[in-house]
N, CA, C and O atoms as a DFTB+ gen file, in Angstrom:
772 C
 N C O
     1  1     121.926     108.862      77.185
     2  2     122.663     107.786      77.813
     3  2     122.948     108.115      79.281
     4  3     122.748     107.268      80.152
     5  1     123.417     109.343      79.565
     6  2     123.681     109.765      80.947
     7  2     122.394     109.687      81.770
     8  3     122.408     109.275      82.930
     9  1     121.298     110.086      81.159
    10  2     120.013     110.036      81.840
    11  2     119.659     108.600      82.217
    12  3     119.155     108.365      83.315
    13  1     119.912     107.633      81.329
    14  2     119.637     106.221      81.617
    15  2     120.488     105.720      82.770
    16  3     119.997     104.967      83.610
    17  1     121.754     106.119      82.830
    18  2     122.636     105.668      83.899
    19  2     122.175     106.211      85.248
    20  3     122.227     105.497      86.250
    21  1     121.736     107.430      85.285
    22  2     121.218     108.003      86.531
    23  2     119.969     107.254      86.954
    24  3     119.789     106.962      88.137
    25  1     119.119     106.945      86.016
    26  2     117.896     106.214      86.337
    27  2     118.224     104.843      86.918
    28  3     117.617     104.438      87.909
    29  1     119.170     104.122      86.323
    30  2     119.565     102.819      86.865
    31  2     120.161     102.957      88.256
    32  3     119.890     102.136      89.132
    33  1     120.976     103.994      88.466
    34  2     121.586     104.220      89.781
    35  2     120.499     104.458      90.826
    36  3     120.549     103.891      91.918
    37  1     119.524     105.288      90.495
    38  2     118.417     105.552      91.417
    39  2     117.653     104.258      91.688
    40  3     117.269     103.995      92.828
    41  1     117.431     103.453      90.657
    42  2     116.727     102.191      90.823
    43  2     117.500     101.250      91.752
    44  3     116.909     100.638      92.642
    45  1     118.796     101.132      91.555
    46  2     119.615     100.256      92.405
    47  2     119.612     100.755      93.843
    48  3     119.413      99.969      94.769
    49  1     119.828     102.045      94.039
    50  2     119.831     102.582      95.398
    51  2     118.466     102.438      96.059
    52  3     118.381     102.118      97.244
    53  1     117.416     102.670      95.311
    54  2     116.069     102.500      95.849
    55  2     115.792     101.054      96.224
    56  3     115.161     100.788      97.247
    57  1     116.261     100.115      95.405
    58  2     116.078      98.694      95.706
    59  2     116.809      98.297      96.976
    60  3     116.285      97.531      97.784
    61  1     118.025      98.816      97.157
    62  2     118.770      98.529      98.391
    63  2     117.984      99.007      99.604
    64  3     117.915      98.317     100.621
    65  1     117.401     100.173      99.493
    66  2     116.621     100.704     100.617
    67  2     115.423      99.810     100.920
    68  3     115.063      99.629     102.084
    69  1     114.802      99.249      99.880
    70  2     113.652      98.376     100.101
    71  2     114.025      97.087     100.822
    72  3     113.230      96.542     101.588
    73  1     115.257      96.597     100.570
    74  2     115.677      95.346     101.198
    75  2     116.178      95.528     102.609
    76  3     116.323      94.547     103.339
    77  1     116.445      96.754     103.014
    78  2     116.929      96.998     104.375
    79  2     115.795      96.742     105.346
    80  3     114.646      97.092     105.076
    81  1     116.114      96.132     106.475
    82  2     115.075      95.951     107.488
    83  2     115.705      95.894     108.854
    84  3     116.835      95.432     109.016
    85  1     114.994      96.350     109.800
    86  2     115.383      96.303     111.200
    87  2     114.063      96.127     111.893
    88  3     113.437      95.074     111.774
    89  1     113.624      97.133     112.617
    90  2     112.252      97.112     113.102
    91  2     111.338      97.312     111.913
    92  3     110.163      96.951     111.968
    93  1     111.857      97.880     110.841
    94  2     111.115      98.127     109.621
    95  2     112.133      98.242     108.508
    96  3     113.321      98.030     108.748
    97  1     111.712      98.568     107.306
    98  2     112.684      98.795     106.250
    99  2     112.745     100.267     105.917
   100  3     111.845     101.031     106.267
   101  1     113.805     100.664     105.242
   102  2     113.983     102.056     104.890
   103  2     113.201     102.340     103.626
   104  3     113.431     101.720     102.587
   105  1     112.285     103.269     103.718
   106  2     111.421     103.593     102.598
   107  2     110.754     104.928     102.882
   108  3     110.538     105.286     104.039
   109  1     110.430     105.657     101.834
   110  2     109.752     106.934     102.017
   111  2     108.371     106.727     102.600
   112  3     107.708     105.728     102.321
   113  1     107.950     107.661     103.398
   114  2     106.638     107.564     104.038
   115  2     105.545     107.948     103.060
   116  3     105.741     108.801     102.195
   117  1     104.396     107.312     103.202
   118  2     103.217     107.678     102.425
   119  2     102.552     108.887     103.062
   120  3     102.798     109.210     104.224
   121  1     101.709     109.546     102.286
   122  2     100.918     110.622     102.865
   123  2      99.934     110.010     103.853
   124  3      99.567     108.844     103.701
   125  1      99.493     110.767     104.871
   126  2      98.530     110.208     105.824
   127  2      97.275     109.666     105.139
   128  3      96.773     108.614     105.535
   129  1      96.762     110.353     104.131
   130  2      95.564     109.884     103.435
   131  2      95.833     108.555     102.747
   132  3      95.019     107.637     102.841
   133  1      96.958     108.438     102.059
   134  2      97.312     107.202     101.380
   135  2      97.499     106.076     102.377
   136  3      97.056     104.953     102.137
   137  1      98.156     106.368     103.505
   138  2      98.395     105.346     104.527
   139  2      97.082     104.816     105.082
   140  3      96.942     103.608     105.275
   141  1      96.124     105.684     105.340
   142  2      94.839     105.247     105.899
   143  2      94.104     104.317     104.955
   144  3      93.451     103.374     105.403
   145  1      94.196     104.563     103.657
   146  2      93.457     103.748     102.701
   147  2      94.124     102.402     102.475
   148  3      93.483     101.493     101.947
   149  1      95.386     102.240     102.854
   150  2      96.103     100.988     102.628
   151  2      96.058     100.078     103.849
   152  3      96.667      99.009     103.828
   153  1      95.367     100.460     104.896
   154  2      95.298      99.672     106.114
   155  2      93.951      98.978     106.169
   156  3      92.911      99.580     105.900
   157  1      93.988      97.698     106.523
   158  2      92.755      96.950     106.718
   159  2      91.895      97.735     107.714
   160  3      92.396      98.099     108.778
   161  1      90.625      98.009     107.411
   162  2      89.779      98.828     108.287
   163  2      89.709      98.343     109.736
   164  3      89.531      99.156     110.643
   165  1      89.844      97.051     109.968
   166  2      89.759      96.554     111.348
   167  2      90.939      97.019     112.207
   168  3      90.872      96.954     113.434
   169  1      92.019      97.486     111.569
   170  2      93.191      97.955     112.320
   171  2      93.226      99.473     112.494
   172  3      94.209     100.019     112.996
   173  1      92.173     100.144     112.086
   174  2      92.119     101.597     112.278
   175  2      91.815     101.925     113.731
   176  3      91.079     101.208     114.409
   177  1      92.391     103.010     114.186
   178  2      92.211     103.458     115.586
   179  2      90.743     103.706     115.877
   180  3      90.023     104.292     115.068
   181  1      90.303     103.240     117.070
   182  2      88.929     103.488     117.488
   183  2      88.791     103.297     118.994
   184  3      89.592     102.605     119.622
   185  1      87.786     103.908     119.548
   186  2      87.473     103.718     120.963
   187  2      86.629     102.454     121.072
   188  3      85.676     102.256     120.318
   189  1      87.004     101.595     122.038
   190  2      86.316     100.320     122.221
   191  2      86.037     100.093     123.704
   192  3      86.642     100.732     124.565
   193  1      85.113      99.175     123.992
   194  2      84.869      98.757     125.375
   195  2      86.092      97.980     125.848
   196  3      86.667      97.189     125.099
   197  1      86.483      98.216     127.106
   198  2      87.633      97.506     127.674
   199  2      87.355      97.245     129.139
   200  3      87.128      98.178     129.910
   201  1      87.373      95.976     129.526
   202  2      87.038      95.606     130.896
   203  2      88.180      94.883     131.605
   204  3      87.948      94.181     132.589
   205  1      89.393      95.045     131.125
   206  2      90.548      94.450     131.792
   207  2      90.806      95.151     133.116
   208  3      90.203      96.185     133.404
   209  1      91.686      94.602     133.907
   210  2      91.961      95.147     135.237
   211  2      93.067      96.178     135.282
   212  3      93.500      96.557     136.370
   213  1      93.538      96.643     134.138
   214  2      94.652      97.602     134.110
   215  2      94.169      99.017     134.409
   216  3      93.048      99.390     134.063
   217  1      95.026      99.791     135.051
   218  2      94.722     101.186     135.408
   219  2      94.693     102.085     134.182
   220  3      95.373     101.808     133.194
   221  1      93.910     103.162     134.236
   222  2      93.938     104.140     133.144
   223  2      95.368     104.620     132.905
   224  3      96.134     104.825     133.846
   225  1      95.710     104.795     131.637
   226  2      97.049     105.218     131.257
   227  2      97.984     104.064     130.943
   228  3      99.086     104.275     130.437
   229  1      97.549     102.841     131.240
   230  2      98.344     101.649     130.920
   231  2      98.184     101.322     129.442
   232  3      97.108     101.500     128.871
   233  1      99.238     100.853     128.841
   234  2      99.209     100.375     127.460
   235  2      99.246      98.851     127.516
   236  3     100.140      98.269     128.131
   237  1      98.275      98.210     126.873
   238  2      98.233      96.756     126.786
   239  2      98.436      96.379     125.320
   240  3      97.679      96.804     124.447
   241  1      99.462      95.579     125.065
   242  2      99.778      95.134     123.707
   243  2      99.427      93.657     123.604
   244  3     100.019      92.823     124.289
   245  1      98.474      93.337     122.754
   246  2      98.103      91.942     122.518
   247  2      98.686      91.550     121.169
   248  3      98.115      91.847     120.119
   249  1      99.843      90.870     121.214
   250  2     100.548      90.544     119.969
   251  2      99.789      89.541     119.115
   252  3      99.887      89.580     117.888
   253  1      99.037      88.647     119.739
   254  2      98.282      87.663     118.969
   255  2      97.137      88.324     118.200
   256  3      96.910      88.026     117.028
   257  1      96.418      89.227     118.877
   258  2      95.302      89.937     118.230
   259  2      95.784      90.995     117.247
   260  3      95.064      91.359     116.317
   261  1      97.020      91.495     117.454
   262  2      97.605      92.587     116.665
   263  2      96.926      93.921     116.977
   264  3      96.668      94.740     116.094
   265  1      96.639      94.108     118.304
   266  2      96.070      95.364     118.784
   267  2      96.837      95.865     119.993
   268  3      97.356      95.084     120.790
   269  1      96.896      97.163     120.112
   270  2      97.426      97.852     121.284
   271  2      96.266      98.643     121.868
   272  3      95.533      99.312     121.140
   273  1      96.101      98.562     123.193
   274  2      95.017      99.270     123.876
   275  2      95.613     100.312     124.815
   276  3      96.484     100.006     125.628
   277  1      95.137     101.530     124.693
   278  2      95.476     102.580     125.652
   279  2      94.271     102.675     126.580
   280  3      93.214     103.172     126.191
   281  1      94.439     102.191     127.821
   282  2      93.322     102.104     128.762
   283  2      92.940     103.503     129.237
   284  3      93.779     104.253     129.735
   285  1      91.659     103.842     129.075
   286  2      91.163     105.155     129.485
   287  2      90.407     105.114     130.800
   288  3      90.226     106.151     131.438
   289  1      89.966     103.949     131.212
   290  2      89.127     103.857     132.403
   291  2      87.669     103.944     132.012
   292  3      87.339     104.210     130.856
   293  1      86.794     103.718     132.987
   294  2      85.362     103.789     132.716
   295  2      84.906     102.760     131.709
   296  3      83.872     102.936     131.064
   297  1      85.662     101.688     131.566
   298  2      85.264     100.623     130.645
   299  2      85.588     100.891     129.195
   300  3      84.986     100.285     128.309
   301  1      86.547     101.808     128.922
   302  2      86.885     102.063     127.520
   303  2      88.404     102.149     127.327
   304  3      89.168     102.373     128.265
   305  1      88.793     101.962     126.086
   306  2      90.196     102.078     125.687
   307  2      90.233     102.564     124.247
   308  3      89.261     102.427     123.504
   309  1      91.351     103.125     123.873
   310  2      91.586     103.421     122.463
   311  2      92.367     102.245     121.920
   312  3      93.413     101.882     122.459
   313  1      91.861     101.649     120.855
   314  2      92.492     100.480     120.253
   315  2      93.177     100.893     118.960
   316  3      92.591     101.560     118.108
   317  1      94.441     100.478     118.837
   318  2      95.257     100.762     117.660
   319  2      95.656      99.438     117.019
   320  3      95.990      98.488     117.727
   321  1      95.628      99.362     115.699
   322  2      96.182      98.204     115.004
   323  2      97.699      98.302     115.029
   324  3      98.260      99.395     114.960
   325  1      98.358      97.156     115.129
   326  2      99.819      97.137     115.222
   327  2     100.420      96.074     114.318
   328  3      99.754      95.112     113.936
   329  1     101.674      96.261     113.986
   330  2     102.519      95.229     113.405
   331  2     103.396      94.725     114.538
   332  3     103.795      95.500     115.407
   333  1     103.696      93.440     114.537
   334  2     104.439      92.841     115.639
   335  2     105.702      92.161     115.133
   336  3     105.958      92.099     113.930
   337  1     106.490      91.648     116.084
   338  2     107.728      90.951     115.746
   339  2     107.476      89.627     115.055
   340  3     106.447      88.980     115.248
   341  1     108.447      89.250     114.248
   342  2     108.404      87.935     113.626
   343  2     108.339      86.880     114.721
   344  3     108.653      87.165     115.876
   345  1     107.941      85.683     114.374
   346  2     107.805      84.578     115.330
   347  2     109.024      84.496     116.242
   348  3     110.160      84.406     115.775
   349  1     108.771      84.528     117.550
   350  2     109.835      84.405     118.534
   351  2     110.628      85.679     118.777
   352  3     111.597      85.658     119.536
   353  1     110.244      86.780     118.157
   354  2     110.980      88.035     118.305
   355  2     110.087      89.112     118.893
   356  3     109.761      90.097     118.231
   357  1     109.705      88.917     120.120
   358  2     108.904      89.939     120.775
   359  2     109.147      89.895     122.276
   360  3     109.481      88.855     122.844
   361  1     108.977      91.011     122.878
   362  2     109.092      91.146     124.324
   363  2     107.751      90.758     124.934
   364  3     106.701      91.061     124.368
   365  1     107.780      90.096     126.075
   366  2     106.548      89.755     126.796
   367  2     106.675      90.237     128.230
   368  3     107.782      90.367     128.752
   369  1     105.546      90.499     128.862
   370  2     105.538      90.904     130.256
   371  2     105.341      92.402     130.423
   372  3     104.827      93.085     129.537
   373  1     105.764      92.896     131.587
   374  2     105.580      94.315     131.917
   375  2     106.853      95.102     131.632
   376  3     107.970      94.612     131.801
   377  1     106.645      96.322     131.200
   378  2     107.744      97.254     130.946
   379  2     107.247      98.655     131.299
   380  3     106.070      98.853     131.602
   381  1     108.140      99.596     131.255
   382  2     107.815     101.018     131.465
   383  2     108.311     101.800     130.257
   384  3     109.266     101.406     129.587
   385  1     107.647     102.905     130.000
   386  2     108.166     103.828     128.992
   387  2     109.333     104.557     129.656
   388  3     109.129     105.359     130.567
   389  1     110.544     104.280     129.203
   390  2     111.744     104.859     129.805
   391  2     112.161     106.163     129.171
   392  3     112.826     106.988     129.797
   393  1     111.765     106.347     127.923
   394  2     112.031     107.621     127.248
   395  2     111.168     107.689     126.003
   396  3     110.634     106.682     125.539
   397  1     111.042     108.900     125.469
   398  2     110.249     109.157     124.281
   399  2     111.091     109.988     123.320
   400  3     111.946     110.762     123.749
   401  1     110.848     109.826     122.019
   402  2     111.568     110.633     121.030
   403  2     110.678     110.879     119.820
   404  3     109.976     109.982     119.352
   405  1     110.719     112.102     119.327
   406  2     110.056     112.447     118.073
   407  2     111.082     112.334     116.955
   408  3     112.225     112.761     117.123
   409  1     110.693     111.767     115.816
   410  2     111.567     111.531     114.677
   411  2     112.912     110.970     115.147
   412  3     113.965     111.560     114.903
   413  1     112.854     109.812     115.831
   414  2     114.079     109.240     116.401
   415  2     115.046     108.716     115.347
   416  3     114.651     108.373     114.232
   417  1     116.299     108.662     115.718
   418  2     117.272     108.001     114.859
   419  2     117.158     106.494     115.105
   420  3     116.556     106.060     116.088
   421  1     117.736     105.716     114.213
   422  2     117.683     104.259     114.334
   423  2     119.040     103.672     114.012
   424  3     119.698     104.070     113.051
   425  1     119.444     102.725     114.827
   426  2     120.669     101.974     114.593
   427  2     120.334     100.499     114.790
   428  3     119.802     100.129     115.836
   429  1     120.632      99.649     113.808
   430  2     120.341      98.227     113.993
   431  2     121.208      97.660     115.119
   432  3     122.368      98.042     115.272
   433  1     120.639      96.752     115.896
   434  2     121.406      96.119     116.963
   435  2     122.378      95.106     116.364
   436  3     122.262      94.729     115.198
   437  1     123.331      94.674     117.177
   438  2     124.292      93.655     116.735
   439  2     123.560      92.373     116.337
   440  3     123.942      91.724     115.363
   441  1     122.507      92.000     117.083
   442  2     121.734      90.801     116.731
   443  2     121.053      90.942     115.384
   444  3     121.019      89.989     114.605
   445  1     120.503      92.133     115.094
   446  2     119.864      92.357     113.798
   447  2     120.879      92.183     112.678
   448  3     120.592      91.557     111.658
   449  1     122.066      92.743     112.876
   450  2     123.106      92.659     111.846
   451  2     123.561      91.214     111.662
   452  3     123.832      90.803     110.534
   453  1     123.651      90.432     112.739
   454  2     124.014      89.015     112.618
   455  2     122.964      88.255     111.810
   456  3     123.311      87.435     110.960
   457  1     121.691      88.521     112.068
   458  2     120.612      87.836     111.346
   459  2     120.482      88.312     109.908
   460  3     120.162      87.535     109.009
   461  1     120.732      89.585     109.707
   462  2     120.561      90.195     108.381
   463  2     121.807      91.028     108.080
   464  3     121.806      92.239     108.300
   465  1     122.865      90.396     107.582
   466  2     124.153      91.080     107.383
   467  2     124.092      92.345     106.533
   468  3     124.930      93.230     106.703
   469  1     123.130      92.456     105.631
   470  2     123.031      93.669     104.807
   471  2     122.762      94.922     105.652
   472  3     122.968      96.039     105.180
   473  1     122.301      94.743     106.902
   474  2     122.048      95.899     107.769
   475  2     123.334      96.540     108.282
   476  3     123.296      97.629     108.855
   477  1     124.468      95.876     108.083
   478  2     125.751      96.440     108.534
   479  2     125.990      97.818     107.924
   480  3     126.673      98.648     108.524
   481  1     125.442      98.068     106.755
   482  2     125.610      99.380     106.120
   483  2     124.968     100.507     106.940
   484  3     125.284     101.679     106.736
   485  1     124.069     100.153     107.868
   486  2     123.407     101.149     108.703
   487  2     123.937     101.154     110.134
   488  3     123.351     101.789     111.012
   489  1     125.041     100.448     110.372
   490  2     125.590     100.326     111.726
   491  2     125.913     101.684     112.348
   492  3     125.919     101.814     113.572
   493  1     126.176     102.683     111.534
   494  2     126.438     104.031     112.033
   495  2     125.168     104.792     112.363
   496  3     125.229     105.902     112.893
   497  1     124.015     104.207     112.056
   498  2     122.741     104.823     112.379
   499  2     122.106     105.526     111.188
   500  3     122.770     105.859     110.207
   501  1     120.815     105.739     111.305
   502  2     120.021     106.462     110.316
   503  2     119.350     107.603     111.065
   504  3     118.667     107.378     112.064
   505  1     119.537     108.805     110.592
   506  2     118.948     109.964     111.267
   507  2     117.426     109.929     111.160
   508  3     116.867     109.256     110.294
   509  1     116.768     110.663     112.050
   510  2     115.319     110.733     112.038
   511  2     114.809     111.394     110.777
   512  3     115.516     112.191     110.160
   513  1     113.595     111.071     110.390
   514  2     112.988     111.657     109.213
   515  2     112.066     110.657     108.536
   516  3     111.886     109.540     109.020
   517  1     111.489     111.059     107.427
   518  2     110.521     110.216     106.724
   519  2     111.100     108.893     106.259
   520  3     110.363     107.917     106.120
   521  1     112.397     108.838     106.016
   522  2     113.049     107.626     105.530
   523  2     113.399     106.647     106.652
   524  3     113.793     105.514     106.379
   525  1     113.262     107.066     107.890
   526  2     113.706     106.280     109.029
   527  2     112.683     105.219     109.403
   528  3     111.493     105.527     109.459
   529  1     113.102     103.968     109.666
   530  2     112.161     102.906     109.989
   531  2     111.363     103.097     111.277
   532  3     110.335     102.444     111.455
   533  1     111.806     103.975     112.182
   534  2     111.054     104.179     113.426
   535  2     109.933     105.194     113.272
   536  3     109.165     105.411     114.209
   537  1     109.828     105.811     112.117
   538  2     108.719     106.706     111.861
   539  2     108.748     107.989     112.662
   540  3     109.812     108.475     113.045
   541  1     107.567     108.535     112.911
   542  2     107.402     109.866     113.489
   543  2     107.749     109.957     114.967
   544  3     108.097     111.034     115.450
   545  1     107.661     108.848     115.693
   546  2     107.928     108.890     117.139
   547  2     108.196     107.481     117.642
   548  3     107.846     106.490     117.001
   549  1     108.830     107.422     118.816
   550  2     109.092     106.130     119.450
   551  2     108.952     106.255     120.957
   552  3     109.323     107.265     121.554
   553  1     108.411     105.212     121.554
   554  2     108.334     105.064     123.003
   555  2     109.252     103.892     123.334
   556  3     109.046     102.780     122.847
   557  1     110.265     104.143     124.163
   558  2     111.315     103.162     124.450
   559  2     110.937     102.344     125.678
   560  3     110.645     102.903     126.736
   561  1     110.944     101.018     125.539
   562  2     110.522     100.129     126.619
   563  2     111.708      99.735     127.498
   564  3     112.748      99.289     127.012
   565  1     111.523      99.912     128.798
   566  2     112.548      99.593     129.789
   567  2     111.995      98.582     130.775
   568  3     110.807      98.595     131.098
   569  1     112.870      97.702     131.252
   570  2     112.551      96.780     132.348
   571  2     113.674      96.878     133.374
   572  3     114.850      96.809     133.017
   573  1     113.322      97.036     134.625
   574  2     114.335      97.144     135.675
   575  2     115.301      98.296     135.459
   576  3     116.464      98.217     135.854
   577  1     114.830      99.357     134.839
   578  2     115.674     100.521     134.582
   579  2     116.599     100.390     133.383
   580  3     117.378     101.302     133.107
   581  1     116.529      99.264     132.659
   582  2     117.399      99.031     131.500
   583  2     116.606      99.041     130.205
   584  3     115.482      98.543     130.152
   585  1     117.193      99.608     129.166
   586  2     116.587      99.639     127.844
   587  2     116.503      98.206     127.310
   588  3     117.512      97.502     127.255
   589  1     115.308      97.779     126.920
   590  2     115.106      96.427     126.386
   591  2     115.490      96.339     124.907
   592  3     115.595      95.239     124.364
   593  1     115.695      97.465     124.261
   594  2     115.933      97.568     122.821
   595  2     114.657      97.326     122.010
   596  3     114.705      97.245     120.783
   597  1     113.525      97.212     122.694
   598  2     112.229      97.114     122.031
   599  2     111.546      98.473     122.108
   600  3     111.719      99.212     123.077
   601  1     110.766      98.794     121.073
   602  2     110.112     100.089     120.973
   603  2     108.661      99.937     120.529
   604  3     108.290      98.961     119.878
   605  1     107.861     100.917     120.894
   606  2     106.572     101.155     120.250
   607  2     106.884     102.322     119.329
   608  3     107.283     103.384     119.808
   609  1     106.715     102.161     118.032
   610  2     107.133     103.222     117.113
   611  2     106.265     103.295     115.875
   612  3     105.461     102.404     115.601
   613  1     106.443     104.366     115.139
   614  2     105.742     104.536     113.871
   615  2     106.376     103.671     112.801
   616  3     107.331     102.939     113.061
   617  1     105.844     103.761     111.612
   618  2     106.424     103.006     110.498
   619  2     106.243     103.767     109.205
   620  3     105.270     104.497     109.015
   621  1     107.212     103.575     108.315
   622  2     107.078     104.120     106.971
   623  2     106.539     103.049     106.020
   624  3     106.581     103.211     104.800
   625  1     106.032     101.950     106.594
   626  2     105.379     100.882     105.832
   627  2     104.007     100.570     106.456
   628  3     103.828      99.500     107.036
   629  1     103.049     101.486     106.342
   630  2     101.772     101.305     107.030
   631  2     101.006     100.063     106.603
   632  3     100.171      99.575     107.364
   633  1     101.261      99.545     105.427
   634  2     100.568      98.347     104.958
   635  2     100.966      97.098     105.749
   636  3     100.335      96.053     105.591
   637  1     101.997      97.183     106.597
   638  2     102.410      96.023     107.404
   639  2     101.653      95.922     108.725
   640  3     101.844      94.961     109.470
   641  1     100.803      96.892     109.024
   642  2      99.998      96.820     110.251
   643  2      99.113      95.576     110.169
   644  3      98.459      95.333     109.154
   645  1      99.103      94.795     111.246
   646  2      98.356      93.546     111.283
   647  2      99.216      92.332     110.975
   648  3      98.729      91.202     111.014
   649  1     100.494      92.553     110.666
   650  2     101.374      91.449     110.304
   651  2     102.500      91.275     111.326
   652  3     102.767      92.162     112.137
   653  1     103.151      90.114     111.265
   654  2     104.320      89.814     112.097
   655  2     105.554      89.933     111.206
   656  3     105.954      88.970     110.554
   657  1     106.153      91.126     111.186
   658  2     107.237      91.373     110.236
   659  2     108.459      92.068     110.828
   660  3     109.498      92.127     110.171
   661  1     108.367      92.589     112.033
   662  2     109.486      93.369     112.558
   663  2     110.493      92.494     113.289
   664  3     110.283      91.291     113.446
   665  1     111.569      93.093     113.728
   666  2     112.583      92.389     114.519
   667  2     112.204      92.359     115.990
   668  3     113.049      92.076     116.840
   669  1     110.973      92.640     116.298
   670  2     110.498      92.551     117.666
   671  2     109.763      93.781     118.143
   672  3     108.964      93.700     119.076
   673  1     110.015      94.910     117.524
   674  2     109.337      96.141     117.925
   675  2     107.858      96.075     117.556
   676  3     107.443      95.288     116.705
   677  1     107.080      96.920     118.218
   678  2     105.656      97.064     117.924
   679  2     105.503      98.333     117.092
   680  3     105.877      99.419     117.534
   681  1     104.963      98.198     115.912
   682  2     104.825      99.361     115.029
   683  2     103.370      99.755     114.863
   684  3     102.472      98.915     114.800
   685  1     103.172     101.059     114.793
   686  2     101.862     101.655     114.548
   687  2     102.005     102.571     113.348
   688  3     103.122     102.904     112.951
   689  1     100.881     102.984     112.761
   690  2     100.995     103.995     111.711
   691  2     101.584     105.255     112.331
   692  3     101.517     105.433     113.547
   693  1     102.149     106.117     111.527
   694  2     102.701     107.366     112.056
   695  2     101.617     108.205     112.724
   696  3     101.870     108.815     113.763
   697  1     100.411     108.249     112.146
   698  2      99.311     108.991     112.783
   699  2      99.010     108.424     114.166
   700  3      98.802     109.172     115.122
   701  1      98.988     107.095     114.263
   702  2      98.649     106.467     115.537
   703  2      99.751     106.625     116.580
   704  3      99.445     106.840     117.753
   705  1     101.020     106.526     116.194
   706  2     102.074     106.694     117.201
   707  2     102.101     108.136     117.697
   708  3     102.399     108.371     118.868
   709  1     101.800     109.097     116.842
   710  2     101.745     110.493     117.282
   711  2     100.626     110.664     118.308
   712  3     100.801     111.350     119.315
   713  1      99.476     110.039     118.051
   714  2      98.364     110.099     118.997
   715  2      98.740     109.437     120.322
   716  3      98.530     110.021     121.385
   717  1      99.290     108.228     120.268
   718  2      99.682     107.512     121.483
   719  2     100.775     108.260     122.239
   720  3     100.730     108.350     123.466
   721  1     101.749     108.793     121.517
   722  2     102.848     109.562     122.104
   723  2     102.308     110.746     122.918
   724  3     102.802     111.035     124.008
   725  1     101.294     111.422     122.379
   726  2     100.740     112.603     123.057
   727  2     100.000     112.230     124.339
   728  3      99.866     113.062     125.236
   729  1      99.525     111.003     124.437
   730  2      98.765     110.548     125.607
   731  2      99.650     109.917     126.688
   732  3      99.238     109.816     127.843
   733  1     100.856     109.494     126.319
   734  2     101.651     108.625     127.178
   735  2     102.846     109.342     127.790
   736  3     103.714     109.822     127.059
   737  1     102.909     109.426     129.118
   738  2     104.086     110.025     129.760
   739  2     105.194     109.000     129.970
   740  3     104.947     107.794     129.984
   741  1     106.412     109.493     130.130
   742  2     107.510     108.628     130.539
   743  2     107.106     108.030     131.894
   744  3     106.554     108.730     132.743
   745  1     107.377     106.757     132.088
   746  2     107.004     106.060     133.312
   747  2     105.726     105.260     133.193
   748  3     105.415     104.474     134.088
   749  1     104.965     105.435     132.104
   750  2     103.725     104.680     131.918
   751  2     104.031     103.191     131.841
   752  3     105.085     102.779     131.357
   753  1     103.091     102.397     132.326
   754  2     103.228     100.941     132.296
   755  2     102.762     100.388     130.956
   756  3     101.776     100.852     130.384
   757  1     103.489      99.391     130.469
   758  2     103.147      98.678     129.247
   759  2     103.084      97.191     129.593
   760  3     104.025      96.645     130.170
   761  1     101.991      96.547     129.244
   762  2     101.838      95.108     129.432
   763  2     101.772      94.475     128.057
   764  3     100.882      94.791     127.268
   765  1     102.713      93.578     127.763
   766  2     102.753      92.917     126.458
   767  2     102.404      91.443     126.666
   768  3     103.098      90.711     127.372
   769  1     101.308      91.035     126.029
   770  2     100.836      89.642     126.171
   771  2     100.827      88.945     124.825
   772  3     100.463      87.772     124.739
C-alpha cells in the first residue's frame, strides 16, 4: 500500500512538471542519441550554401522556415533546426548576444505567469540542470544594451524542434546550442526575421 502511494505521488509530481511551460516545459532531458532520433531529419544541423549579405559570425533566425543560420562566409552557413515562439510571441529585428550561460537558471517572466498562472510555482526560479527548460546553454538577446528577455537556448523537449511552442524564445537541441555557443562570442549580431 505504501508503495502504491509513493507511485501515485511520483505520478502526480511528474504530471505537474509536464504541464509547466515557459520557454519550454520542465522535463528530464533525453540522451543525445535518443534526441537525435526523435527530430525530423530536415531539422538536423548541417552545413548549407548561404548567399545572404550578413557578415561571418552573424546569426540569422528565420522563424517562418524554423531554421537558424550561423554565417561562416564564403557562401556557407551552419543551419540548425529550431523551435520558435507561439503565434505573436517572438522578437523580430536585430539584437546582440549580451551574455552567455552554461546550464542557466530559469525564472518565468511576469507576463508568462499572467498567461499561464500555474507557472507561479516557479517564480523563485529553477536552477540549471537537465530538468531546466533552458537546457545546456543560453545566449541572451539584447537590444540597445537592454535584455529583451528572449533567448537562444537548448531544450529538454527535442521533439518540439520545428514547431511554434515556446513563449517567444528560440530553442535548439542541447547538442546544437552547445555547438552554437562555442562558435558565438558575446557581442555577436543576431538577425531575427
